[in-house]
All heavy atoms as atom14 arrays in JSON, in Angstrom:
{
  "sequence": "MAAMKPRTGDGPMEAVRESRVIVVRVPLEGGGRLVVSVNDTEAAELRDVLSSVLDG",
  "atom14_mask": [
    [1, 1, 1, 1, 1, 1, 1, 1, 0, 0, 0, 0, 0, 0],
    [1, 1, 1, 1, 1, 0, 0, 0, 0, 0, 0, 0, 0, 0],
    [1, 1, 1, 1, 1, 0, 0, 0, 0, 0, 0, 0, 0, 0],
    [1, 1, 1, 1, 1, 1, 1, 1, 0, 0, 0, 0, 0, 0],
    [1, 1, 1, 1, 1, 1, 1, 1, 1, 0, 0, 0, 0, 0],
    [1, 1, 1, 1, 1, 1, 1, 0, 0, 0, 0, 0, 0, 0],
    [1, 1, 1, 1, 1, 1, 1, 1, 1, 1, 1, 0, 0, 0],
    [1, 1, 1, 1, 1, 1, 1, 0, 0, 0, 0, 0, 0, 0],
    [1, 1, 1, 1, 0, 0, 0, 0, 0, 0, 0, 0, 0, 0],
    [1, 1, 1, 1, 1, 1, 1, 1, 0, 0, 0, 0, 0, 0],
    [1, 1, 1, 1, 0, 0, 0, 0, 0, 0, 0, 0, 0, 0],
    [1, 1, 1, 1, 1, 1, 1, 0, 0, 0, 0, 0, 0, 0],
    [1, 1, 1, 1, 1, 1, 1, 1, 0, 0, 0, 0, 0, 0],
    [1, 1, 1, 1, 1, 1, 1, 1, 1, 0, 0, 0, 0, 0],
    [1, 1, 1, 1, 1, 0, 0, 0, 0, 0, 0, 0, 0, 0],
    [1, 1, 1, 1, 1, 1, 1, 0, 0, 0, 0, 0, 0, 0],
    [1, 1, 1, 1, 1, 1, 1, 1, 1, 1, 1, 0, 0, 0],
    [1, 1, 1, 1, 1, 1, 1, 1, 1, 0, 0, 0, 0, 0],
    [1, 1, 1, 1, 1, 1, 0, 0, 0, 0, 0, 0, 0, 0],
    [1, 1, 1, 1, 1, 1, 1, 1, 1, 1, 1, 0, 0, 0],
    [1, 1, 1, 1, 1, 1, 1, 0, 0, 0, 0, 0, 0, 0],
    [1, 1, 1, 1, 1, 1, 1, 1, 0, 0, 0, 0, 0, 0],
    [1, 1, 1, 1, 1, 1, 1, 0, 0, 0, 0, 0, 0, 0],
    [1, 1, 1, 1, 1, 1, 1, 0, 0, 0, 0, 0, 0, 0],
    [1, 1, 1, 1, 1, 1, 1, 1, 1, 1, 1, 0, 0, 0],
    [1, 1, 1, 1, 1, 1, 1, 0, 0, 0, 0, 0, 0, 0],
    [1, 1, 1, 1, 1, 1, 1, 0, 0, 0, 0, 0, 0, 0],
    [1, 1, 1, 1, 1, 1, 1, 1, 0, 0, 0, 0, 0, 0],
    [1, 1, 1, 1, 1, 1, 1, 1, 1, 0, 0, 0, 0, 0],
    [1, 1, 1, 1, 0, 0, 0, 0, 0, 0, 0, 0, 0, 0],
    [1, 1, 1, 1, 0, 0, 0, 0, 0, 0, 0, 0, 0, 0],
    [1, 1, 1, 1, 0, 0, 0, 0, 0, 0, 0, 0, 0, 0],
    [1, 1, 1, 1, 1, 1, 1, 1, 1, 1, 1, 0, 0, 0],
    [1, 1, 1, 1, 1, 1, 1, 1, 0, 0, 0, 0, 0, 0],
    [1, 1, 1, 1, 1, 1, 1, 0, 0, 0, 0, 0, 0, 0],
    [1, 1, 1, 1, 1, 1, 1, 0, 0, 0, 0, 0, 0, 0],
    [1, 1, 1, 1, 1, 1, 0, 0, 0, 0, 0, 0, 0, 0],
    [1, 1, 1, 1, 1, 1, 1, 0, 0, 0, 0, 0, 0, 0],
    [1, 1, 1, 1, 1, 1, 1, 1, 0, 0, 0, 0, 0, 0],
    [1, 1, 1, 1, 1, 1, 1, 1, 0, 0, 0, 0, 0, 0],
    [1, 1, 1, 1, 1, 1, 1, 0, 0, 0, 0, 0, 0, 0],
    [1, 1, 1, 1, 1, 1, 1, 1, 1, 0, 0, 0, 0, 0],
    [1, 1, 1, 1, 1, 0, 0, 0, 0, 0, 0, 0, 0, 0],
    [1, 1, 1, 1, 1, 0, 0, 0, 0, 0, 0, 0, 0, 0],
    [1, 1, 1, 1, 1, 1, 1, 1, 1, 0, 0, 0, 0, 0],
    [1, 1, 1, 1, 1, 1, 1, 1, 0, 0, 0, 0, 0, 0],
    [1, 1, 1, 1, 1, 1, 1, 1, 1, 1, 1, 0, 0, 0],
    [1, 1, 1, 1, 1, 1, 1, 1, 0, 0, 0, 0, 0, 0],
    [1, 1, 1, 1, 1, 1, 1, 0, 0, 0, 0, 0, 0, 0],
    [1, 1, 1, 1, 1, 1, 1, 1, 0, 0, 0, 0, 0, 0],
    [1, 1, 1, 1, 1, 1, 0, 0, 0, 0, 0, 0, 0, 0],
    [1, 1, 1, 1, 1, 1, 0, 0, 0, 0, 0, 0, 0, 0],
    [1, 1, 1, 1, 1, 1, 1, 0, 0, 0, 0, 0, 0, 0],
    [1, 1, 1, 1, 1, 1, 1, 1, 0, 0, 0, 0, 0, 0],
    [1, 1, 1, 1, 1, 1, 1, 1, 0, 0, 0, 0, 0, 0],
    [1, 1, 1, 1, 0, 0, 0, 0, 0, 0, 0, 0, 0, 0]
  ],
  "atom14_positions": [
    [[0.84, -1.17, 0.0], [0.0, 0.0, 0.0], [0.9, 1.24, 0.0], [1.9, 1.29, 0.68], [-0.89, -0.01, 1.24], [-1.81, 1.16, 1.27], [-2.88, 1.37, 2.72], [-3.24, -0.24, 3.26], [0.0, 0.0, 0.0], [0.0, 0.0, 0.0], [0.0, 0.0, 0.0], [0.0, 0.0, 0.0], [0.0, 0.0, 0.0], [0.0, 0.0, 0.0]],
    [[0.49, 2.23, -0.77], [1.28, 3.46, -0.87], [1.07, 4.32, 0.37], [-0.01, 4.32, 0.96], [0.85, 4.24, -2.11], [0.0, 0.0, 0.0], [0.0, 0.0, 0.0], [0.0, 0.0, 0.0], [0.0, 0.0, 0.0], [0.0, 0.0, 0.0], [0.0, 0.0, 0.0], [0.0, 0.0, 0.0], [0.0, 0.0, 0.0], [0.0, 0.0, 0.0]],
    [[2.11, 5.03, 0.74], [2.01, 5.95, 1.88], [1.15, 7.14, 1.46], [1.27, 7.64, 0.35], [3.39, 6.41, 2.3], [0.0, 0.0, 0.0], [0.0, 0.0, 0.0], [0.0, 0.0, 0.0], [0.0, 0.0, 0.0], [0.0, 0.0, 0.0], [0.0, 0.0, 0.0], [0.0, 0.0, 0.0], [0.0, 0.0, 0.0], [0.0, 0.0, 0.0]],
    [[0.31, 7.58, 2.35], [-0.54, 8.73, 2.06], [-0.06, 9.93, 2.85], [0.17, 9.82, 4.05], [-1.99, 8.42, 2.39], [-2.55, 7.33, 1.51], [-4.32, 7.15, 1.61], [-4.89, 8.75, 1.18], [0.0, 0.0, 0.0], [0.0, 0.0, 0.0], [0.0, 0.0, 0.0], [0.0, 0.0, 0.0], [0.0, 0.0, 0.0], [0.0, 0.0, 0.0]],
    [[0.09, 11.05, 2.16], [0.51, 12.28, 2.82], [-0.74, 13.04, 3.25], [-1.71, 13.11, 2.51], [1.33, 13.14, 1.87], [2.63, 12.52, 1.45], [3.37, 13.45, 0.51], [4.66, 12.81, 0.06], [5.36, 13.67, -0.89], [0.0, 0.0, 0.0], [0.0, 0.0, 0.0], [0.0, 0.0, 0.0], [0.0, 0.0, 0.0], [0.0, 0.0, 0.0]],
    [[-0.7, 13.62, 4.44], [-1.87, 14.41, 4.85], [-1.99, 15.68, 4.02], [-0.99, 16.27, 3.62], [-1.57, 14.75, 6.31], [-0.1, 14.65, 6.43], [0.34, 13.6, 5.43], [0.0, 0.0, 0.0], [0.0, 0.0, 0.0], [0.0, 0.0, 0.0], [0.0, 0.0, 0.0], [0.0, 0.0, 0.0], [0.0, 0.0, 0.0], [0.0, 0.0, 0.0]],
    [[-3.21, 16.07, 3.73], [-3.45, 17.32, 3.02], [-3.59, 18.43, 4.04], [-4.42, 18.36, 4.92], [-4.72, 17.24, 2.2], [-4.61, 16.33, 1.03], [-5.87, 16.4, 0.22], [-5.7, 15.62, -0.98], [-6.58, 15.57, -1.94], [-7.71, 16.24, -1.83], [-6.38, 14.84, -3.0], [0.0, 0.0, 0.0], [0.0, 0.0, 0.0], [0.0, 0.0, 0.0]],
    [[-2.76, 19.43, 3.9], [-2.84, 20.56, 4.82], [-2.82, 21.85, 4.02], [-2.36, 21.88, 2.89], [-1.66, 20.58, 5.82], [-0.46, 20.8, 5.09], [-1.56, 19.28, 6.6], [0.0, 0.0, 0.0], [0.0, 0.0, 0.0], [0.0, 0.0, 0.0], [0.0, 0.0, 0.0], [0.0, 0.0, 0.0], [0.0, 0.0, 0.0], [0.0, 0.0, 0.0]],
    [[-3.3, 22.89, 4.62], [-3.26, 24.2, 3.99], [-1.99, 24.94, 4.34], [-1.81, 26.08, 3.94], [0.0, 0.0, 0.0], [0.0, 0.0, 0.0], [0.0, 0.0, 0.0], [0.0, 0.0, 0.0], [0.0, 0.0, 0.0], [0.0, 0.0, 0.0], [0.0, 0.0, 0.0], [0.0, 0.0, 0.0], [0.0, 0.0, 0.0], [0.0, 0.0, 0.0]],
    [[-1.13, 24.31, 5.12], [0.11, 24.97, 5.5], [1.0, 25.18, 4.28], [1.0, 24.39, 3.35], [0.87, 24.13, 6.53], [0.12, 24.01, 7.84], [-0.76, 24.86, 8.08], [0.4, 23.08, 8.6], [0.0, 0.0, 0.0], [0.0, 0.0, 0.0], [0.0, 0.0, 0.0], [0.0, 0.0, 0.0], [0.0, 0.0, 0.0], [0.0, 0.0, 0.0]],
    [[1.74, 26.24, 4.34], [2.66, 26.53, 3.25], [2.31, 27.85, 2.61], [1.24, 28.41, 2.84], [0.0, 0.0, 0.0], [0.0, 0.0, 0.0], [0.0, 0.0, 0.0], [0.0, 0.0, 0.0], [0.0, 0.0, 0.0], [0.0, 0.0, 0.0], [0.0, 0.0, 0.0], [0.0, 0.0, 0.0], [0.0, 0.0, 0.0], [0.0, 0.0, 0.0]],
    [[3.2, 28.33, 1.78], [3.0, 29.65, 1.18], [2.02, 29.62, 0.01], [1.75, 28.58, -0.57], [4.4, 29.98, 0.67], [4.98, 28.65, 0.33], [4.44, 27.71, 1.38], [0.0, 0.0, 0.0], [0.0, 0.0, 0.0], [0.0, 0.0, 0.0], [0.0, 0.0, 0.0], [0.0, 0.0, 0.0], [0.0, 0.0, 0.0], [0.0, 0.0, 0.0]],
    [[1.49, 30.78, -0.3], [0.73, 30.94, -1.52], [1.74, 30.87, -2.65], [2.87, 31.37, -2.52], [0.04, 32.31, -1.52], [-0.84, 32.56, -2.7], [-1.61, 34.2, -2.68], [-2.38, 34.21, -1.09], [0.0, 0.0, 0.0], [0.0, 0.0, 0.0], [0.0, 0.0, 0.0], [0.0, 0.0, 0.0], [0.0, 0.0, 0.0], [0.0, 0.0, 0.0]],
    [[1.39, 30.23, -3.75], [2.35, 30.11, -4.83], [1.66, 30.16, -6.19], [0.47, 29.88, -6.3], [3.16, 28.83, -4.71], [2.35, 27.56, -4.78], [3.18, 26.31, -4.62], [4.42, 26.38, -4.65], [2.59, 25.25, -4.46], [0.0, 0.0, 0.0], [0.0, 0.0, 0.0], [0.0, 0.0, 0.0], [0.0, 0.0, 0.0], [0.0, 0.0, 0.0]],
    [[2.42, 30.54, -7.18], [1.96, 30.54, -8.57], [3.11, 30.03, -9.42], [4.25, 30.51, -9.28], [1.55, 31.93, -9.0], [0.0, 0.0, 0.0], [0.0, 0.0, 0.0], [0.0, 0.0, 0.0], [0.0, 0.0, 0.0], [0.0, 0.0, 0.0], [0.0, 0.0, 0.0], [0.0, 0.0, 0.0], [0.0, 0.0, 0.0], [0.0, 0.0, 0.0]],
    [[2.83, 29.05, -10.27], [3.86, 28.48, -11.14], [3.32, 28.36, -12.56], [2.13, 28.14, -12.76], [4.34, 27.1, -10.65], [5.06, 27.21, -9.33], [3.2, 26.11, -10.55], [0.0, 0.0, 0.0], [0.0, 0.0, 0.0], [0.0, 0.0, 0.0], [0.0, 0.0, 0.0], [0.0, 0.0, 0.0], [0.0, 0.0, 0.0], [0.0, 0.0, 0.0]],
    [[4.2, 28.55, -13.51], [3.81, 28.37, -14.92], [3.99, 26.9, -15.26], [5.04, 26.32, -15.05], [4.65, 29.23, -15.84], [4.27, 29.02, -17.3], [4.9, 30.0, -18.23], [4.48, 31.37, -18.03], [3.34, 31.89, -18.48], [2.5, 31.15, -19.13], [3.05, 33.14, -18.27], [0.0, 0.0, 0.0], [0.0, 0.0, 0.0], [0.0, 0.0, 0.0]],
    [[2.93, 26.31, -15.79], [2.96, 24.94, -16.26], [2.46, 24.93, -17.7], [1.28, 25.14, -17.94], [2.1, 24.03, -15.39], [2.63, 23.87, -13.98], [1.79, 22.93, -13.13], [0.81, 22.36, -13.66], [2.12, 22.77, -11.95], [0.0, 0.0, 0.0], [0.0, 0.0, 0.0], [0.0, 0.0, 0.0], [0.0, 0.0, 0.0], [0.0, 0.0, 0.0]],
    [[3.36, 24.76, -18.62], [3.02, 24.77, -20.04], [2.41, 26.12, -20.41], [3.06, 27.14, -20.27], [2.08, 23.61, -20.36], [1.83, 23.52, -21.73], [0.0, 0.0, 0.0], [0.0, 0.0, 0.0], [0.0, 0.0, 0.0], [0.0, 0.0, 0.0], [0.0, 0.0, 0.0], [0.0, 0.0, 0.0], [0.0, 0.0, 0.0], [0.0, 0.0, 0.0]],
    [[1.14, 26.15, -20.83], [0.53, 27.4, -21.28], [-0.36, 28.04, -20.24], [-1.07, 29.0, -20.53], [-0.28, 27.16, -22.55], [0.6, 26.7, -23.71], [-0.17, 26.56, -24.98], [-1.45, 25.86, -24.77], [-2.13, 25.29, -25.72], [-1.68, 25.3, -26.94], [-3.27, 24.69, -25.46], [0.0, 0.0, 0.0], [0.0, 0.0, 0.0], [0.0, 0.0, 0.0]],
    [[-0.38, 27.52, -19.02], [-1.23, 28.08, -17.97], [-0.41, 28.41, -16.73], [0.71, 27.95, -16.57], [-2.38, 27.11, -17.57], [-3.3, 26.86, -18.74], [-1.83, 25.82, -17.01], [0.0, 0.0, 0.0], [0.0, 0.0, 0.0], [0.0, 0.0, 0.0], [0.0, 0.0, 0.0], [0.0, 0.0, 0.0], [0.0, 0.0, 0.0], [0.0, 0.0, 0.0]],
    [[-1.0, 29.21, -15.87], [-0.4, 29.55, -14.58], [-1.27, 28.88, -13.52], [-2.5, 29.05, -13.53], [-0.36, 31.06, -14.36], [0.5, 31.71, -15.45], [0.16, 31.4, -12.96], [0.38, 33.22, -15.52], [0.0, 0.0, 0.0], [0.0, 0.0, 0.0], [0.0, 0.0, 0.0], [0.0, 0.0, 0.0], [0.0, 0.0, 0.0], [0.0, 0.0, 0.0]],
    [[-0.65, 28.1, -12.65], [-1.39, 27.42, -11.59], [-1.12, 28.16, -10.28], [0.02, 28.34, -9.88], [-0.96, 25.94, -11.46], [-1.68, 25.27, -10.32], [-1.21, 25.2, -12.77], [0.0, 0.0, 0.0], [0.0, 0.0, 0.0], [0.0, 0.0, 0.0], [0.0, 0.0, 0.0], [0.0, 0.0, 0.0], [0.0, 0.0, 0.0], [0.0, 0.0, 0.0]],
    [[-2.21, 28.6, -9.65], [-2.13, 29.36, -8.4], [-2.66, 28.48, -7.28], [-3.75, 27.91, -7.41], [-2.97, 30.65, -8.48], [-2.87, 31.45, -7.19], [-2.54, 31.5, -9.68], [0.0, 0.0, 0.0], [0.0, 0.0, 0.0], [0.0, 0.0, 0.0], [0.0, 0.0, 0.0], [0.0, 0.0, 0.0], [0.0, 0.0, 0.0], [0.0, 0.0, 0.0]],
    [[-1.88, 28.34, -6.21], [-2.3, 27.55, -5.05], [-2.38, 28.45, -3.83], [-1.4, 29.11, -3.48], [-1.31, 26.43, -4.8], [-1.29, 25.4, -5.91], [-0.26, 24.29, -5.65], [-0.26, 23.34, -6.73], [0.49, 23.42, -7.83], [1.3, 24.45, -7.99], [0.42, 22.5, -8.77], [0.0, 0.0, 0.0], [0.0, 0.0, 0.0], [0.0, 0.0, 0.0]],
    [[-3.56, 28.49, -3.21], [-3.81, 29.36, -2.07], [-4.21, 28.51, -0.88], [-5.2, 27.77, -0.95], [-4.95, 30.37, -2.38], [-5.19, 31.28, -1.19], [-4.63, 31.16, -3.64], [0.0, 0.0, 0.0], [0.0, 0.0, 0.0], [0.0, 0.0, 0.0], [0.0, 0.0, 0.0], [0.0, 0.0, 0.0], [0.0, 0.0, 0.0], [0.0, 0.0, 0.0]],
    [[-3.45, 28.55, 0.24], [-3.84, 27.79, 1.43], [-5.15, 28.34, 2.0], [-5.38, 29.55, 1.98], [-2.69, 28.01, 2.41], [-1.72, 28.9, 1.75], [-2.22, 29.29, 0.41], [0.0, 0.0, 0.0], [0.0, 0.0, 0.0], [0.0, 0.0, 0.0], [0.0, 0.0, 0.0], [0.0, 0.0, 0.0], [0.0, 0.0, 0.0], [0.0, 0.0, 0.0]],
    [[-6.0, 27.44, 2.47], [-7.3, 27.85, 3.01], [-7.35, 27.65, 4.51], [-6.68, 26.77, 5.05], [-8.42, 27.01, 2.37], [-8.56, 27.13, 0.87], [-9.62, 26.16, 0.37], [-8.91, 28.55, 0.48], [0.0, 0.0, 0.0], [0.0, 0.0, 0.0], [0.0, 0.0, 0.0], [0.0, 0.0, 0.0], [0.0, 0.0, 0.0], [0.0, 0.0, 0.0]],
    [[-8.15, 28.47, 5.17], [-8.38, 28.3, 6.6], [-9.06, 26.97, 6.81], [-9.97, 26.6, 6.08], [-9.3, 29.42, 7.1], [-8.63, 30.34, 8.08], [-9.59, 31.4, 8.57], [-10.46, 31.08, 9.39], [-9.43, 32.53, 8.11], [0.0, 0.0, 0.0], [0.0, 0.0, 0.0], [0.0, 0.0, 0.0], [0.0, 0.0, 0.0], [0.0, 0.0, 0.0]],
    [[-8.62, 26.23, 7.81], [-9.23, 24.94, 8.09], [-8.61, 23.8, 7.3], [-9.03, 22.66, 7.4], [0.0, 0.0, 0.0], [0.0, 0.0, 0.0], [0.0, 0.0, 0.0], [0.0, 0.0, 0.0], [0.0, 0.0, 0.0], [0.0, 0.0, 0.0], [0.0, 0.0, 0.0], [0.0, 0.0, 0.0], [0.0, 0.0, 0.0], [0.0, 0.0, 0.0]],
    [[-7.61, 24.08, 6.5], [-6.91, 23.04, 5.76], [-7.3, 23.02, 4.29], [-8.33, 23.53, 3.89], [0.0, 0.0, 0.0], [0.0, 0.0, 0.0], [0.0, 0.0, 0.0], [0.0, 0.0, 0.0], [0.0, 0.0, 0.0], [0.0, 0.0, 0.0], [0.0, 0.0, 0.0], [0.0, 0.0, 0.0], [0.0, 0.0, 0.0], [0.0, 0.0, 0.0]],
    [[-6.45, 22.43, 3.52], [-6.68, 22.31, 2.09], [-6.12, 23.5, 1.33], [-5.54, 24.42, 1.92], [0.0, 0.0, 0.0], [0.0, 0.0, 0.0], [0.0, 0.0, 0.0], [0.0, 0.0, 0.0], [0.0, 0.0, 0.0], [0.0, 0.0, 0.0], [0.0, 0.0, 0.0], [0.0, 0.0, 0.0], [0.0, 0.0, 0.0], [0.0, 0.0, 0.0]],
    [[-6.27, 23.43, 0.03], [-5.77, 24.49, -0.84], [-6.78, 24.75, -1.94], [-7.42, 23.83, -2.43], [-4.45, 24.09, -1.5], [-3.28, 24.13, -0.58], [-2.02, 23.71, -1.34], [-0.87, 24.03, -0.53], [-0.11, 25.1, -0.71], [-0.35, 25.91, -1.69], [0.9, 25.35, 0.08], [0.0, 0.0, 0.0], [0.0, 0.0, 0.0], [0.0, 0.0, 0.0]],
    [[-6.87, 26.0, -2.34], [-7.63, 26.37, -3.52], [-6.63, 26.38, -4.67], [-5.6, 27.06, -4.6], [-8.24, 27.76, -3.34], [-8.89, 28.37, -4.58], [-10.12, 27.58, -4.97], [-9.24, 29.83, -4.31], [0.0, 0.0, 0.0], [0.0, 0.0, 0.0], [0.0, 0.0, 0.0], [0.0, 0.0, 0.0], [0.0, 0.0, 0.0], [0.0, 0.0, 0.0]],
    [[-6.89, 25.59, -5.7], [-5.99, 25.53, -6.85], [-6.75, 26.03, -8.07], [-7.82, 25.52, -8.39], [-5.5, 24.08, -7.09], [-4.57, 24.04, -8.29], [-4.79, 23.54, -5.86], [0.0, 0.0, 0.0], [0.0, 0.0, 0.0], [0.0, 0.0, 0.0], [0.0, 0.0, 0.0], [0.0, 0.0, 0.0], [0.0, 0.0, 0.0], [0.0, 0.0, 0.0]],
    [[-6.19, 27.06, -8.71], [-6.82, 27.69, -9.87], [-5.82, 27.7, -11.01], [-4.65, 28.04, -10.83], [-7.25, 29.14, -9.53], [-7.9, 29.79, -10.73], [-8.18, 29.16, -8.35], [0.0, 0.0, 0.0], [0.0, 0.0, 0.0], [0.0, 0.0, 0.0], [0.0, 0.0, 0.0], [0.0, 0.0, 0.0], [0.0, 0.0, 0.0], [0.0, 0.0, 0.0]],
    [[-6.3, 27.34, -12.19], [-5.48, 27.36, -13.39], [-5.99, 28.48, -14.29], [-7.18, 28.5, -14.64], [-5.58, 26.01, -14.1], [-4.93, 26.04, -15.33], [0.0, 0.0, 0.0], [0.0, 0.0, 0.0], [0.0, 0.0, 0.0], [0.0, 0.0, 0.0], [0.0, 0.0, 0.0], [0.0, 0.0, 0.0], [0.0, 0.0, 0.0], [0.0, 0.0, 0.0]],
    [[-5.12, 29.42, -14.65], [-5.51, 30.56, -15.48], [-4.53, 30.75, -16.63], [-3.35, 30.39, -16.51], [-5.61, 31.87, -14.66], [-6.7, 31.78, -13.62], [-4.28, 32.2, -14.0], [0.0, 0.0, 0.0], [0.0, 0.0, 0.0], [0.0, 0.0, 0.0], [0.0, 0.0, 0.0], [0.0, 0.0, 0.0], [0.0, 0.0, 0.0], [0.0, 0.0, 0.0]],
    [[-5.03, 31.32, -17.72], [-4.12, 31.66, -18.82], [-3.56, 33.06, -18.58], [-3.92, 33.72, -17.6], [-4.83, 31.53, -20.18], [-6.0, 32.45, -20.34], [-6.03, 33.56, -19.8], [-7.01, 32.01, -21.08], [0.0, 0.0, 0.0], [0.0, 0.0, 0.0], [0.0, 0.0, 0.0], [0.0, 0.0, 0.0], [0.0, 0.0, 0.0], [0.0, 0.0, 0.0]],
    [[-2.72, 33.53, -19.46], [-2.08, 34.84, -19.27], [-3.08, 35.98, -19.2], [-2.94, 36.89, -18.38], [-1.06, 35.11, -20.39], [0.17, 34.24, -20.29], [0.35, 33.56, -19.26], [0.96, 34.23, -21.25], [0.0, 0.0, 0.0], [0.0, 0.0, 0.0], [0.0, 0.0, 0.0], [0.0, 0.0, 0.0], [0.0, 0.0, 0.0], [0.0, 0.0, 0.0]],
    [[-4.09, 35.95, -20.04], [-5.11, 37.01, -20.05], [-5.88, 37.03, -18.74], [-6.1, 38.09, -18.15], [-6.08, 36.8, -21.23], [-5.33, 36.76, -22.45], [-7.12, 37.91, -21.3], [0.0, 0.0, 0.0], [0.0, 0.0, 0.0], [0.0, 0.0, 0.0], [0.0, 0.0, 0.0], [0.0, 0.0, 0.0], [0.0, 0.0, 0.0], [0.0, 0.0, 0.0]],
    [[-6.28, 35.86, -18.27], [-7.02, 35.77, -17.0], [-6.14, 36.19, -15.82], [-6.63, 36.84, -14.89], [-7.53, 34.35, -16.79], [-8.57, 33.93, -17.81], [-8.83, 32.45, -17.84], [-7.93, 31.65, -17.51], [-9.96, 32.06, -18.23], [0.0, 0.0, 0.0], [0.0, 0.0, 0.0], [0.0, 0.0, 0.0], [0.0, 0.0, 0.0], [0.0, 0.0, 0.0]],
    [[-4.86, 35.85, -15.86], [-3.95, 36.25, -14.79], [-3.8, 37.77, -14.74], [-3.8, 38.36, -13.66], [-2.58, 35.59, -14.99], [0.0, 0.0, 0.0], [0.0, 0.0, 0.0], [0.0, 0.0, 0.0], [0.0, 0.0, 0.0], [0.0, 0.0, 0.0], [0.0, 0.0, 0.0], [0.0, 0.0, 0.0], [0.0, 0.0, 0.0], [0.0, 0.0, 0.0]],
    [[-3.72, 38.41, -15.9], [-3.62, 39.87, -15.95], [-4.9, 40.52, -15.42], [-4.85, 41.5, -14.68], [-3.33, 40.34, -17.37], [0.0, 0.0, 0.0], [0.0, 0.0, 0.0], [0.0, 0.0, 0.0], [0.0, 0.0, 0.0], [0.0, 0.0, 0.0], [0.0, 0.0, 0.0], [0.0, 0.0, 0.0], [0.0, 0.0, 0.0], [0.0, 0.0, 0.0]],
    [[-6.04, 39.94, -15.76], [-7.32, 40.47, -15.27], [-7.41, 40.31, -13.75], [-7.86, 41.22, -13.05], [-8.47, 39.75, -15.95], [-9.82, 40.32, -15.61], [-10.95, 39.65, -16.37], [-10.7, 38.96, -17.37], [-12.1, 39.81, -15.94], [0.0, 0.0, 0.0], [0.0, 0.0, 0.0], [0.0, 0.0, 0.0], [0.0, 0.0, 0.0], [0.0, 0.0, 0.0]],
    [[-6.98, 39.16, -13.24], [-6.98, 38.93, -11.79], [-6.07, 39.93, -11.09], [-6.43, 40.51, -10.07], [-6.54, 37.5, -11.48], [-6.43, 37.11, -10.01], [-7.77, 37.27, -9.3], [-5.92, 35.68, -9.88], [0.0, 0.0, 0.0], [0.0, 0.0, 0.0], [0.0, 0.0, 0.0], [0.0, 0.0, 0.0], [0.0, 0.0, 0.0], [0.0, 0.0, 0.0]],
    [[-4.9, 40.18, -11.67], [-3.98, 41.17, -11.11], [-4.63, 42.55, -11.03], [-4.56, 43.22, -10.0], [-2.71, 41.25, -11.96], [-1.73, 42.3, -11.48], [-0.7, 42.67, -12.54], [-1.38, 43.2, -13.7], [-0.96, 43.02, -14.95], [0.1, 42.31, -15.22], [-1.63, 43.55, -15.96], [0.0, 0.0, 0.0], [0.0, 0.0, 0.0], [0.0, 0.0, 0.0]],
    [[-5.31, 42.95, -12.11], [-5.95, 44.26, -12.14], [-7.07, 44.37, -11.11], [-7.21, 45.39, -10.44], [-6.49, 44.55, -13.54], [-5.38, 44.66, -14.58], [-4.22, 44.85, -14.18], [-5.7, 44.54, -15.78], [0.0, 0.0, 0.0], [0.0, 0.0, 0.0], [0.0, 0.0, 0.0], [0.0, 0.0, 0.0], [0.0, 0.0, 0.0], [0.0, 0.0, 0.0]],
    [[-7.86, 43.31, -10.98], [-8.96, 43.33, -10.01], [-8.43, 43.41, -8.59], [-8.93, 44.19, -7.77], [-9.85, 42.06, -10.19], [-10.82, 41.91, -9.03], [-10.59, 42.13, -11.51], [0.0, 0.0, 0.0], [0.0, 0.0, 0.0], [0.0, 0.0, 0.0], [0.0, 0.0, 0.0], [0.0, 0.0, 0.0], [0.0, 0.0, 0.0], [0.0, 0.0, 0.0]],
    [[-7.4, 42.62, -8.28], [-6.82, 42.67, -6.94], [-6.16, 44.01, -6.66], [-6.25, 44.54, -5.55], [-5.82, 41.52, -6.75], [-6.44, 40.12, -6.7], [-5.34, 39.06, -6.68], [-7.36, 39.97, -5.52], [0.0, 0.0, 0.0], [0.0, 0.0, 0.0], [0.0, 0.0, 0.0], [0.0, 0.0, 0.0], [0.0, 0.0, 0.0], [0.0, 0.0, 0.0]],
    [[-5.5, 44.58, -7.66], [-4.86, 45.89, -7.48], [-5.89, 46.97, -7.18], [-5.65, 47.83, -6.34], [-4.09, 46.28, -8.74], [-2.96, 45.46, -8.89], [0.0, 0.0, 0.0], [0.0, 0.0, 0.0], [0.0, 0.0, 0.0], [0.0, 0.0, 0.0], [0.0, 0.0, 0.0], [0.0, 0.0, 0.0], [0.0, 0.0, 0.0], [0.0, 0.0, 0.0]],
    [[-7.04, 46.9, -7.83], [-8.06, 47.92, -7.6], [-8.61, 47.82, -6.18], [-8.95, 48.83, -5.58], [-9.2, 47.81, -8.61], [-9.95, 46.63, -8.41], [0.0, 0.0, 0.0], [0.0, 0.0, 0.0], [0.0, 0.0, 0.0], [0.0, 0.0, 0.0], [0.0, 0.0, 0.0], [0.0, 0.0, 0.0], [0.0, 0.0, 0.0], [0.0, 0.0, 0.0]],
    [[-8.68, 46.62, -5.64], [-9.15, 46.44, -4.25], [-8.09, 46.94, -3.26], [-8.41, 47.61, -2.29], [-9.48, 44.96, -3.97], [-9.76, 44.73, -2.5], [-10.66, 44.51, -4.81], [0.0, 0.0, 0.0], [0.0, 0.0, 0.0], [0.0, 0.0, 0.0], [0.0, 0.0, 0.0], [0.0, 0.0, 0.0], [0.0, 0.0, 0.0], [0.0, 0.0, 0.0]],
    [[-6.84, 46.65, -3.54], [-5.76, 47.06, -2.65], [-5.55, 48.57, -2.68], [-5.25, 49.19, -1.66], [-4.46, 46.34, -3.02], [-4.46, 44.84, -2.74], [-3.21, 44.2, -3.32], [-4.56, 44.57, -1.26], [0.0, 0.0, 0.0], [0.0, 0.0, 0.0], [0.0, 0.0, 0.0], [0.0, 0.0, 0.0], [0.0, 0.0, 0.0], [0.0, 0.0, 0.0]],
    [[-5.71, 49.18, -3.85], [-5.51, 50.63, -3.99], [-6.7, 51.42, -3.48], [-6.55, 52.58, -3.12], [-5.26, 50.99, -5.46], [-3.97, 50.39, -5.99], [-3.11, 50.02, -5.18], [-3.85, 50.28, -7.23], [0.0, 0.0, 0.0], [0.0, 0.0, 0.0], [0.0, 0.0, 0.0], [0.0, 0.0, 0.0], [0.0, 0.0, 0.0], [0.0, 0.0, 0.0]],
    [[-7.88, 50.79, -3.47], [-9.11, 51.52, -3.2], [-9.44, 51.63, -1.78], [-10.16, 52.31, -1.22], [0.0, 0.0, 0.0], [0.0, 0.0, 0.0], [0.0, 0.0, 0.0], [0.0, 0.0, 0.0], [0.0, 0.0, 0.0], [0.0, 0.0, 0.0], [0.0, 0.0, 0.0], [0.0, 0.0, 0.0], [0.0, 0.0, 0.0], [0.0, 0.0, 0.0]]
  ]
}
């Protein structure tokens, strides 16, 4: 039987390029991670939306 690793939300937020998409992993409260795959256009839109919230 294969060893199973526990799933935890511990660890940093990260974004990595995999082929033609960017994979963003966000640790969640209570454990687990939110994993989102976006293309370059979507990543730029997400950046703009977050910037407007931070600046506003």
